[in-house]
All heavy atoms as an XYZ file, in Angstrom:
657
protein
N      35.263      1.643    -12.115
C      34.910      1.476    -10.716
C      33.463      1.004    -10.642
O      32.550      1.638    -11.162
C      35.092      2.803     -9.997
C      34.731      2.763     -8.557
S      35.225      4.319     -7.788
C      35.252      3.792     -6.135
N      33.187     -0.114     -9.974
C      31.822     -0.624     -9.879
C      30.951      0.269     -9.008
O      31.427      0.890     -8.079
C      31.979     -2.017     -9.266
C      33.339     -2.067     -8.683
C      34.152     -0.988     -9.333
N      29.656      0.291     -9.350
C      28.688      1.083     -8.588
C      28.308      0.380     -7.299
O      28.685     -0.772     -7.056
N      27.561      1.071     -6.449
C      27.140      0.461     -5.185
C      26.196     -0.704     -5.430
O      25.445     -0.726     -6.394
C      26.435      1.596     -4.447
C      26.046      2.561     -5.510
C      27.051      2.407     -6.626
N      26.275     -1.668     -4.572
C      25.388     -2.824     -4.639
C      24.016     -2.396     -4.159
O      23.882     -1.748     -3.133
C      25.921     -3.959     -3.735
O      27.257     -4.218     -4.101
C      25.073     -5.193     -3.868
N      22.988     -2.756     -4.915
C      21.640     -2.370     -4.493
C      21.086     -3.424     -3.549
O      21.182     -4.612     -3.797
C      20.717     -2.184     -5.689
O      20.560     -3.386     -6.369
N      20.533     -2.946     -2.465
C      19.928     -3.814     -1.454
C      18.426     -3.850     -1.688
O      17.872     -2.958     -2.332
C      20.234     -3.273     -0.061
N      17.739     -4.866     -1.166
C      16.277     -4.901     -1.279
C      15.661     -3.660     -0.649
O      16.175     -3.129      0.323
C      15.881     -6.158     -0.509
C      17.109     -6.952     -0.349
C      18.271     -5.996     -0.457
N      14.575     -3.215     -1.221
C      13.913     -2.016     -0.726
C      13.261     -2.275      0.618
O      12.561     -3.263      0.810
C      12.849     -1.565     -1.723
O      12.140     -0.484     -1.197
N      13.517     -1.396      1.562
C      12.849     -1.466      2.861
C      11.962     -0.244      3.048
O      11.472     -0.006      4.134
C      13.875     -1.537      4.011
O      14.745     -0.397      3.916
C      14.684     -2.815      3.940
N      11.772      0.517      1.972
C      10.947      1.717      2.058
C       9.476      1.348      2.067
O       9.062      0.377      1.476
C      11.234      2.640      0.889
C      12.648      3.176      0.908
C      12.869      4.113     -0.222
N      12.993      3.351     -1.459
C      13.254      3.891     -2.620
N      13.396      5.185     -2.724
N      13.358      3.153     -3.702
N       8.705      2.168      2.737
C       7.260      1.962      2.758
C       6.656      2.549      1.493
O       7.282      3.361      0.824
C       6.659      2.643      3.989
O       6.676      4.047      3.810
N       5.425      2.158      1.158
C       4.774      2.777      0.011
C       4.690      4.296      0.138
O       4.752      5.009     -0.834
C       3.378      2.160      0.012
C       3.543      0.862      0.686
C       4.621      1.101      1.739
N       4.574      4.787      1.335
C       4.479      6.232      1.532
C       5.754      6.932      1.076
O       5.704      7.932      0.382
C       4.196      6.539      2.994
C       4.090      8.023      3.247
C       3.796      8.299      4.692
N       3.621      9.718      4.868
C       2.943     10.251      5.814
N       2.346      9.493      6.690
N       2.845     11.541      5.921
N       6.915      6.409      1.478
C       8.149      7.074      1.103
C       8.468      6.873     -0.361
O       9.133      7.687     -0.964
C       9.306      6.578      1.978
O       9.560      5.222      1.727
N       7.994      5.805     -0.957
C       8.327      5.507     -2.346
C       7.300      6.079     -3.318
O       7.651      6.560     -4.375
C       8.448      3.995     -2.530
C       9.009      3.599     -3.857
N      10.299      3.873     -4.207
C       8.453      2.979     -4.902
C      10.523      3.414     -5.417
N       9.413      2.873     -5.866
N       6.053      6.045     -2.988
C       5.007      6.440     -3.932
C       4.110      7.551     -3.430
O       3.224      7.982     -4.148
C       4.133      5.241     -4.295
C       4.891      4.150     -4.947
N       5.458      4.273     -6.188
C       5.186      2.906     -4.527
C       6.077      3.153     -6.508
N       5.918      2.319     -5.521
N       4.257      7.931     -2.218
C       3.467      9.036     -1.712
C       2.222      8.614     -0.955
O       1.859      7.443     -0.888
N       1.621      9.601     -0.396
C       0.415      9.402      0.412
C      -0.729      8.817     -0.410
O      -1.576      8.101      0.115
C      -0.001     10.746      1.023
C      -1.108     10.661      2.024
C      -0.751      9.907      3.280
O       0.405      9.952      3.702
O      -1.651      9.245      3.830
N      -0.727      9.091     -1.709
C      -1.785      8.601     -2.588
C      -1.844      7.068     -2.603
O      -2.928      6.486     -2.611
C      -1.573      9.146     -4.000
C      -2.802      8.978     -4.857
O      -3.908      9.281     -4.377
O      -2.651      8.539     -6.006
N      -0.686      6.422     -2.584
C      -0.657      4.960     -2.584
C      -1.212      4.411     -1.277
O      -1.972      3.447     -1.283
C       0.763      4.437     -2.833
O       1.213      4.923     -4.093
C       0.800      2.923     -2.832
N      -0.847      5.038     -0.167
C      -1.391      4.592      1.118
C      -2.900      4.774      1.155
O      -3.620      3.917      1.666
C      -0.746      5.357      2.273
C       0.575      4.809      2.757
C       1.159      5.722      3.830
C       0.438      3.409      3.274
N      -3.379      5.859      0.588
C      -4.828      6.071      0.522
C      -5.494      4.986     -0.311
O      -6.568      4.495      0.045
C      -5.139      7.442     -0.077
O      -4.651      8.456      0.754
N      -4.860      4.615     -1.422
C      -5.415      3.566     -2.283
C      -5.452      2.230     -1.543
O      -6.443      1.493     -1.635
C      -4.596      3.439     -3.565
N      -4.393      1.914     -0.814
C      -4.352      0.651     -0.059
C      -5.391      0.655      1.060
O      -6.063     -0.350      1.298
C      -2.949      0.411      0.498
C      -1.875      0.138     -0.537
C      -0.503      0.135      0.120
C      -2.130     -1.172     -1.266
N      -5.519      1.775      1.728
C      -6.502      1.895      2.798
C      -7.919      1.751      2.240
O      -8.762      1.058      2.823
C      -6.334      3.244      3.490
C      -6.835      3.244      4.910
O      -6.961      2.162      5.515
O      -7.106      4.345      5.423
N      -8.178      2.383      1.108
C      -9.502      2.282      0.473
C      -9.776      0.859      0.009
O     -10.906      0.374      0.106
C      -9.598      3.256     -0.698
N      -8.754      0.176     -0.490
C      -8.918     -1.217     -0.910
C      -9.335     -2.081      0.278
O     -10.241     -2.909      0.163
C      -7.625     -1.739     -1.526
C      -7.647     -3.203     -1.966
C      -8.594     -3.400     -3.139
C      -6.243     -3.656     -2.330
N      -8.699     -1.877      1.409
C      -9.073     -2.648      2.605
C     -10.478     -2.301      3.074
O     -11.217     -3.173      3.507
C      -8.067     -2.388      3.729
S      -6.520     -3.241      3.504
N     -10.825     -1.043      2.979
C     -12.144     -0.608      3.452
C     -13.273     -1.127      2.574
O     -14.354     -1.436      3.072
C     -12.195      0.917      3.520
N     -13.028     -1.231      1.268
C     -14.101     -1.596      0.346
C     -14.038     -3.038     -0.134
O     -15.053     -3.598     -0.529
C     -14.085     -0.690     -0.895
O     -12.853     -0.891     -1.597
C     -14.245      0.770     -0.517
N     -12.838     -3.623     -0.149
C     -12.687     -4.991     -0.630
C     -12.643     -5.126     -2.136
O     -12.622     -6.224     -2.669
N     -12.618     -4.007     -2.854
C     -12.658     -4.029     -4.307
C     -11.866     -2.851     -4.857
O     -12.004     -1.722     -4.363
C     -14.113     -3.931     -4.771
O     -14.220     -3.425     -6.076
N     -11.053     -3.112     -5.883
C     -10.278     -2.034     -6.500
C     -11.207     -1.008     -7.148
O     -10.966      0.193     -7.073
C      -9.305     -2.607     -7.531
N     -12.275     -1.465     -7.765
C     -13.217     -0.545     -8.414
C     -13.911      0.338     -7.370
O     -14.048      1.547     -7.556
C     -14.248     -1.325     -9.229
C     -15.167     -0.436    -10.040
C     -16.102     -1.246    -10.911
N     -15.442     -1.816    -12.055
C     -15.401     -1.240    -13.265
N     -16.000     -0.090    -13.451
N     -14.800     -1.824    -14.257
N     -14.358     -0.268     -6.276
C     -15.014      0.517     -5.219
C     -14.020      1.457     -4.544
O     -14.367      2.566     -4.154
C     -15.646     -0.411     -4.189
C     -16.856     -1.143     -4.713
C     -17.386     -2.101     -3.666
C     -18.535     -2.923     -4.208
N     -18.985     -3.931     -3.225
N     -12.769      0.998     -4.389
C     -11.731      1.846     -3.801
C     -11.491      3.071     -4.681
O     -11.348      4.188     -4.177
C     -10.436      1.058     -3.615
N     -11.456      2.879     -5.986
C     -11.270      3.997     -6.909
C     -12.424      4.993     -6.778
O     -12.199      6.208     -6.753
C     -11.158      3.489     -8.341
N     -13.638      4.490     -6.686
C     -14.801      5.372     -6.528
C     -14.713      6.156     -5.219
O     -15.002      7.357     -5.184
C     -16.089      4.564     -6.582
N     -14.308      5.486     -4.162
C     -14.167      6.135     -2.858
C     -13.135      7.266     -2.915
O     -13.308      8.312     -2.290
C     -13.755      5.100     -1.807
C     -13.615      5.571     -0.374
C     -14.983      5.944      0.193
C     -12.977      4.484      0.473
N     -12.082      7.062     -3.691
C     -11.012      8.054     -3.812
C     -11.250      9.069     -4.929
O     -10.406      9.928     -5.173
C      -9.675      7.345     -4.062
C      -9.182      6.428     -2.956
C      -7.987      5.632     -3.425
C      -8.855      7.232     -1.701
N     -12.367      8.923     -5.625
C     -12.685      9.792     -6.762
C     -11.606      9.697     -7.840
O     -11.156     10.705     -8.392
C     -12.880     11.246     -6.320
C     -13.892     11.399     -5.233
N     -15.240     11.241     -5.452
C     -13.746     11.649     -3.909
C     -15.887     11.410     -4.309
N     -15.005     11.660     -3.369
N     -11.179      8.465     -8.116
C     -10.201      8.177     -9.168
C     -10.874      7.280    -10.195
O     -11.817      6.555     -9.877
C      -8.980      7.434     -8.614
C      -8.240      8.137     -7.517
C      -7.358      9.228     -8.107
N      -6.477      9.800     -7.117
C      -6.750     10.903     -6.442
N      -7.878     11.527     -6.620
N      -5.896     11.376     -5.576
N     -10.367      7.284    -11.403
C     -10.896      6.379    -12.421
C     -10.456      4.965    -12.077
O      -9.308      4.739    -11.666
C     -10.399      6.776    -13.810
C     -11.158      6.093    -14.899
N     -10.786      4.866    -15.377
C     -12.275      6.464    -15.571
C     -11.649      4.496    -16.325
N     -12.563      5.449    -16.461
N     -11.352      4.003    -12.224
C     -11.056      2.626    -11.819
C      -9.876      2.032    -12.576
O      -9.202      1.139    -12.060
C     -12.297      1.738    -11.962
C     -12.743      1.556    -13.377
N     -12.249      0.575    -14.185
C     -13.642      2.259    -14.111
C     -12.815      0.664    -15.369
N     -13.676      1.687    -15.347
N      -9.588      2.518    -13.773
C      -8.477      1.937    -14.543
C      -7.111      2.320    -13.992
O      -6.105      1.724    -14.370
C      -8.580      2.352    -16.017
O      -8.368      3.733    -16.156
N      -7.054      3.281    -13.075
C      -5.763      3.654    -12.479
C      -5.378      2.743    -11.318
O      -4.206      2.691    -10.941
C      -5.771      5.106    -11.979
O      -6.693      5.223    -10.890
C      -6.135      6.076    -13.084
N      -6.339      2.043    -10.763
C      -6.062      1.235     -9.566
C      -5.117      0.064     -9.803
O      -4.227     -0.153     -8.971
C      -7.363      0.754     -8.934
C      -8.158      1.855     -8.268
S      -7.274      2.754     -6.977
C      -7.276      1.537     -5.681
N      -5.243     -0.699    -10.872
C      -4.302     -1.822    -11.045
C      -2.840     -1.383    -11.049
O      -1.996     -2.041    -10.427
C      -4.699     -2.427    -12.389
C      -6.145     -2.085    -12.533
C      -6.287     -0.721    -11.909
N      -2.533     -0.269    -11.697
C      -1.147      0.210    -11.712
C      -0.698      0.635    -10.317
O       0.416      0.324     -9.892
C      -1.001      1.369    -12.692
N      -1.575      1.317     -9.594
C      -1.244      1.738     -8.229
C      -0.986      0.523     -7.334
O      -0.034      0.492     -6.555
C      -2.381      2.548     -7.615
C      -2.616      3.880     -8.246
C      -3.907      4.503     -7.669
N      -4.388      5.556     -8.498
C      -4.009      6.817     -8.411
N      -3.127      7.165     -7.502
N      -4.508      7.719     -9.218
N      -1.851     -0.472     -7.449
C      -1.712     -1.657     -6.609
C      -0.489     -2.480     -7.001
O       0.193     -3.031     -6.130
C      -2.988     -2.496     -6.672
C      -4.242     -1.792     -6.131
C      -5.460     -2.682     -6.301
C      -4.063     -1.362     -4.695
N      -0.189     -2.545     -8.277
C       1.007     -3.275     -8.720
C       2.265     -2.622     -8.178
O       3.182     -3.314     -7.716
C       1.056     -3.338    -10.268
O      -0.095     -4.046    -10.714
C       2.303     -4.039    -10.752
N       2.327     -1.288     -8.219
C       3.493     -0.585     -7.654
C       3.596     -0.837     -6.159
O       4.676     -1.073     -5.623
C       3.404      0.911     -7.934
C       3.733      1.285     -9.359
C       3.937      2.782     -9.520
N       2.852      3.586     -8.980
C       1.835      4.066     -9.676
N       1.745      3.808    -10.968
N       0.914      4.810     -9.093
N       2.476     -0.793     -5.468
C       2.481     -1.027     -4.019
C       2.927     -2.451     -3.714
O       3.709     -2.669     -2.782
C       1.095     -0.764     -3.439
N       2.456     -3.418     -4.488
C       2.859     -4.816     -4.278
C       4.362     -4.986     -4.476
O       5.003     -5.744     -3.744
C       2.095     -5.738     -5.227
C       0.643     -5.894     -4.869
C      -0.153     -6.672     -5.899
O       0.292     -6.806     -7.062
O      -1.237     -7.160     -5.532
N       4.928     -4.273     -5.435
C       6.374     -4.362     -5.671
C       7.154     -3.843     -4.470
O       8.191     -4.420     -4.098
C       6.750     -3.577     -6.927
N       6.666     -2.803     -3.843
C       7.339     -2.243     -2.668
C       7.102     -3.120     -1.438
O       8.023     -3.399     -0.669
C       6.868     -0.797     -2.403
C       7.425     -0.273     -1.094
C       7.283      0.108     -3.554
N       5.858     -3.567     -1.267
C       5.511     -4.375     -0.094
C       6.109     -5.773     -0.143
O       6.435     -6.349      0.881
C       3.986     -4.478      0.048
C       3.261     -3.185      0.395
C       1.760     -3.370      0.239
C       3.617     -2.730      1.795
N       6.172     -6.338     -1.349
C       6.718     -7.684     -1.486
C       5.684     -8.788     -1.382
O       6.038     -9.953     -1.230
N       4.404     -8.439     -1.451
C       3.354     -9.453     -1.443
C       2.144     -8.936     -2.209
O       1.983     -7.735     -2.392
C       2.955     -9.863     -0.018
C       2.426     -8.745      0.851
C       1.072     -8.440      0.866
C       3.280     -8.029      1.681
C       0.578     -7.424      1.670
C       2.796     -7.008      2.486
C       1.451     -6.714      2.485
N       1.310     -9.876     -2.681
C       0.093     -9.522     -3.413
C      -0.979     -9.035     -2.456
O      -1.195     -9.636     -1.410
C      -0.461    -10.746     -4.153
C       0.345    -11.195     -5.327
C      -0.324    -12.351     -6.053
O      -1.510    -12.628     -5.793
O       0.367    -12.968     -6.866
N      -1.645     -7.977     -2.831
C      -2.735     -7.477     -1.987
C      -4.088     -7.984     -2.457
O      -5.097     -7.734     -1.809
C      -2.737     -5.926     -1.914
C      -1.464     -5.416     -1.279
C      -2.953     -5.309     -3.279
N      -4.107     -8.724     -3.561
C      -5.368     -9.238     -4.095
C      -5.780    -10.579     -3.538
O      -6.946    -10.939     -3.586
N      -4.844    -11.326     -2.982
C      -5.170    -12.642     -2.421
C      -5.716    -12.478     -1.004
O      -5.458    -11.470     -0.345
C      -3.922    -13.524     -2.386
O      -3.002    -13.033     -1.428
N      -6.465    -13.445     -0.514
C      -6.975    -13.350      0.860
C      -5.858    -13.192      1.899
O      -5.961    -12.363      2.801
C      -7.741    -14.662      1.063
C      -8.172    -15.052     -0.314
C      -7.039    -14.608     -1.211
N      -4.791    -13.953      1.738
C      -3.674    -13.845      2.680
C      -3.007    -12.478      2.566
O      -2.625    -11.866      3.578
C      -2.653    -14.957      2.436
N      -2.855    -11.997      1.346
C      -2.258    -10.688      1.132
C      -3.113     -9.567      1.688
O      -2.613     -8.598      2.257
N      -4.420     -9.697      1.524
C      -5.343     -8.687      2.048
C      -5.276     -8.655      3.565
O      -5.252     -7.592      4.176
C      -6.771     -8.995      1.582
C      -7.770     -7.895      1.752
C      -7.568     -6.702      0.838
N      -7.493     -7.029     -0.565
C      -8.529     -7.163     -1.380
N      -9.740     -6.987     -0.947
N      -8.332     -7.442     -2.649
N      -5.211     -9.840      4.191
C      -5.069     -9.893      5.652
C      -3.762     -9.228      6.084
O      -3.735     -8.440      7.026
C      -5.111    -11.343      6.146
C      -4.815    -11.475      7.605
C      -5.765    -11.121      8.554
C      -3.578    -11.929      8.037
C      -5.483    -11.221      9.912
C      -3.292    -12.035      9.384
C      -4.251    -11.677     10.325
N      -2.703     -9.549      5.366
C      -1.392     -8.971      5.675
C      -1.428     -7.446      5.519
O      -0.841     -6.721      6.320
C      -0.376     -9.590      4.726
C       1.014     -9.535      5.184
C       1.861    -10.415      4.293
N       3.250    -10.122      4.565
C       4.255    -10.600      3.890
N       4.038    -11.433      2.892
N       5.481    -10.286      4.193
N      -2.121     -6.975      4.501
C      -2.252     -5.536      4.283
C      -3.039     -4.887      5.419
O      -2.645     -3.832      5.935
C      -2.923     -5.266      2.937
C      -3.135     -3.797      2.580
C      -1.820     -3.033      2.552
C      -3.856     -3.693      1.246
N      -4.161     -5.497      5.808
C      -4.942     -4.980      6.943
C      -4.057     -4.861      8.180
O      -4.066     -3.841      8.868
C      -6.120     -5.910      7.272
C      -7.334     -5.700      6.455
N      -8.210     -4.660      6.631
C      -7.835     -6.424      5.423
C      -9.198     -4.743      5.771
N      -8.987     -5.809      5.016
N      -3.309     -5.906      8.449
C      -2.440     -5.933      9.618
C      -1.363     -4.857      9.522
O      -1.099     -4.131     10.497
C      -1.805     -7.322      9.767
C      -0.960     -7.560     11.002
C      -1.777     -7.368     12.265
C      -0.389     -8.973     10.961
N      -0.741     -4.713      8.364
C       0.305     -3.708      8.174
C      -0.246     -2.298      8.371
O       0.397     -1.460      9.030
C       0.919     -3.855      6.785
N      -1.422     -2.025      7.825
C      -2.014     -0.695      7.989
C      -2.393     -0.429      9.445
O      -2.230      0.686      9.946
C      -3.222     -0.536      7.070
C      -2.897     -0.457      5.582
C      -4.178     -0.520      4.750
C      -2.103      0.794      5.249
N      -2.876     -1.452     10.122
C      -3.215     -1.300     11.542
C      -1.961     -1.015     12.370
O      -1.956     -0.119     13.223
C      -3.901     -2.568     12.061
C      -4.290     -2.502     13.517
S      -5.643     -1.381     13.832
C      -6.951     -2.263     13.034
N      -0.897     -1.756     12.117
C       0.353     -1.531     12.840
C       0.926     -0.148     12.553
O       1.461      0.509     13.442
C       1.372     -2.617     12.495
C       1.047     -4.006     13.038
C       1.996     -5.043     12.465
C       1.080     -4.011     14.561
N       0.793      0.309     11.325
C       1.246      1.663     10.969
C       0.463      2.705     11.759
O       1.039      3.650     12.298
C       1.094      1.899      9.474
C       1.556      3.281      9.047
C       1.147      3.583      7.635
C       1.470      5.007      7.252
N       1.021      6.026      8.179
N      -0.862      2.536     11.846
C      -1.676      3.487     12.614
C      -1.279      3.487     14.087
O      -1.199      4.546     14.711
C      -3.154      3.140     12.479
C      -3.732      3.544     11.170
C      -5.252      3.339     11.133
N      -5.679      3.315      9.765
C      -5.992      2.211      9.082
N      -5.993      1.038      9.668
N      -6.346      2.284      7.820
N      -1.040      2.305     14.639
C      -0.619      2.221     16.038
C       0.723      2.908     16.247
O       0.915      3.644     17.217
C      -0.537      0.757     16.481
C      -1.871      0.048     16.668
C      -1.653     -1.444     16.879
C      -2.631      0.653     17.841
N       1.655      2.688     15.328
C       2.976      3.321     15.433
C       2.857      4.831     15.315
O       3.447      5.574     16.092
C       3.895      2.791     14.344
C       5.316      3.361     14.446
C       6.096      3.232     13.189
N       5.459      4.076     12.172
C       5.603      3.897     10.880
N       6.327      2.908     10.417
N       5.005      4.696     10.022
N       2.069      5.295     14.346
C       1.928      6.724     14.119
C       1.242      7.430     15.285
O       1.455      8.620     15.498
C       1.143      6.997     12.834
C       1.931      6.618     11.593
O       3.143      6.322     11.696
O       1.311      6.606     10.505
N       0.411      6.716     16.018
C      -0.336      7.310     17.126
C       0.225      6.938     18.491
O      -0.403      7.232     19.498
C      -1.810      6.916     17.029
C      -2.459      7.528     15.817
O      -2.278      8.691     15.522
N      -3.190      6.714     15.080
N       1.381      6.317     18.530
C       1.968      5.860     19.792
C       2.252      7.024     20.730
O       2.104      6.899     21.950
C       3.240      5.066     19.547
N       2.615      8.168     20.189
C       2.938      9.310     21.031
C       1.688      9.961     21.622
O       1.788     10.767     22.548
C       3.738     10.337     20.249
C       3.008     10.871     19.025
O       2.128     10.168     18.505
O       3.326     12.006     18.612
N       0.507      9.610     21.151
C      -0.730     10.148     21.677
C      -1.197      9.440     22.946
O      -2.046      9.949     23.661
C      -1.842     10.081     20.629
C      -1.579     10.869     19.340
C      -2.725     10.650     18.359
C      -1.384     12.344     19.624
N      -0.645      8.274     23.199
C      -1.065      7.478     24.368
C      -0.350      7.903     25.617
O       0.687      8.359     25.691
C      -0.799      5.999     24.116
S      -1.756      5.324     22.769
């Protein structure tokens, strides 16, 4: 009997990798540098490439390119608006 067909992932980094990945992405946007983001999060800088690669796999775009960074900024902003919609 064949197994279920796997569909593309629609999960957010939070549901797939935890709050730590969202913190890493947020720090990357705030600092503009993986090394500075690691320092901000009190993590060793060598852990950031793996974290960002996992996040890129879930998101479906590179966060290191200018277009990807803009897209990431926009995605994080929209997430904050959605999460705070009930406060308005």
